[in-house]
DRENSETI-674560 format. One record per residue (C-alpha): z, y, x; residue number from 1. Coordinates in Angstrom, 2 decimals, decimal comma, m for minus. Each point is the difference from the previous one (the first is absolute). Layout:
BEGIN
PT        pz        py        px   num
PT         Z         Y         X   NUM
...
//
This chain:
BEGIN
PT        pz        py        px   num
PT    219,39     89,81    m89,21     1
PT     m2,06      0,84      3,04     2
PT      1,30      2,93      2,07     3
PT     m1,34      1,84      2,93     4
PT     m0,77     m2,18      2,99     5
PT      2,49      0,04      2,77     6
PT     m0,53     m0,17      3,75     7
PT     m0,06     m3,82     m0,05     8
PT     m2,63     m0,19     m2,70     9
PT     m2,16      2,68      1,84    10
PT      0,24     m2,01      3,24    11
PT     m0,96     m3,14     m1,90    12
PT     m3,06      1,69     m1,53    13
PT     m1,10      1,37      3,38    14
PT      0,37     m3,47      1,57    15
PT     m2,11     m1,56     m2,74    16
PT     m2,66      2,66      0,51    17
PT     m0,07     m0,57      3,75    18
PT     m0,35     m3,74     m0,56    19
PT     m2,72      0,36     m2,60    20
PT     m2,23      2,59      1,79    21
PT      1,07     m0,15      3,60    22
PT      1,43      2,88      2,09    23
PT     m3,48      1,17      1,09    24
PT     m1,34      0,37     m3,53    25
PT      2,80      2,08     m1,43    26
PT     m1,00      3,28      1,73    27
PT     m3,59     m0,55     m1,01    28
PT      1,03     m0,52     m3,63    29
PT      2,13      3,12      0,05    30
PT     m2,76      2,04      1,62    31
PT     m2,51     m1,23     m2,58    32
PT      2,34      0,82     m2,82    33
PT      0,49      3,51      1,39    34
PT     m3,73      0,60      0,09    35
PT     m0,39     m1,27     m3,49    36
PT      2,69      2,26     m1,27    37
PT     m1,51      3,03      1,75    38
PT     m3,43     m0,77     m1,54    39
PT      1,52     m0,47     m3,41    40
PT      1,88      3,28      0,32    41
PT     m3,17      1,81      1,14    42
PT     m1,95     m1,45     m2,93    43
PT      2,63      1,00     m2,61    44
PT     m0,02      3,56      1,42    45
PT     m3,79     m0,07     m0,15    46
PT      0,08     m0,85     m3,60    47
PT      2,20      3,02     m0,69    48
PT     m2,02      2,37      2,21    49
PT     m3,42     m1,45     m1,10    50
PT     m2,73      1,54      2,04    51
PT      1,82      3,06      1,32    52
PT     m0,58     m0,39      3,77    53
PT      2,46      2,80      0,95    54
PT      2,99     m2,08     m1,07    55
PT     m1,17     m3,43      1,40    56
PT      1,91     m1,58      2,84    57
PT     m1,89     m1,23      3,05    58
PT      0,50     m3,54     m1,24    59
PT     m1,66      0,86     m3,28    60
PT     m2,91      1,62      1,80    61
PT     m0,38     m3,03      2,14    62
PT      0,06     m2,29     m3,00    63
PT     m2,57      2,12     m1,83    64
PT     m2,26     m0,03      3,09    65
PT      0,27     m3,77      0,26    66
PT     m0,72     m0,40     m3,75    67
PT     m3,08      2,25      0,16    68
PT     m1,17     m1,82      3,07    69
PT      0,37     m3,41     m1,66    70
PT     m1,74      1,17     m3,19    71
PT     m2,90      1,49      2,02    72
PT     m0,44     m3,30      1,89    73
PT      0,00     m2,10     m3,13    74
PT     m2,35      2,27     m1,99    75
PT     m2,52      0,39      2,90    76
PT     m0,49     m3,74      0,37    77
PT     m3,27     m1,24     m1,58    78
PT     m1,31     m3,49     m0,33    79
PT     m3,24     m0,05      1,98    80
PT     m0,87     m3,49     m1,15    81
PT     m0,27      0,94     m3,64    82
PT     m2,89      2,14     m1,20    83
PT      1,11      3,52     m0,70    84
PT     m0,92      1,21     m3,52    85
PT      0,28      3,49     m1,40    86
PT      1,61      0,64     m3,38    87
PT     m3,48      0,24     m1,66    88
PT     m0,78     m3,55      1,21    89
PT     m2,40      0,94      2,80    90
PT      0,40     m1,40      3,48    91
//
């Protein structure tokens, strides 16, 4: 059976990680994982709170602002090369 890893196994795992990713990349990976977890936590809280702005964290408000900004930019873009037609078929 597999038990809990001892100090020797943990050191071996850390050594393999350093060899695979390099000593400079490990802090970057940890930082990125922390950011991803914070965003995930903010989003799950946002699902529970829905649109109640009083209970939103600053991270959730920032994510909402970025989402609205991105949606506004993608919906305002029009193709100027194609002729614009109205729903009734007129140009």
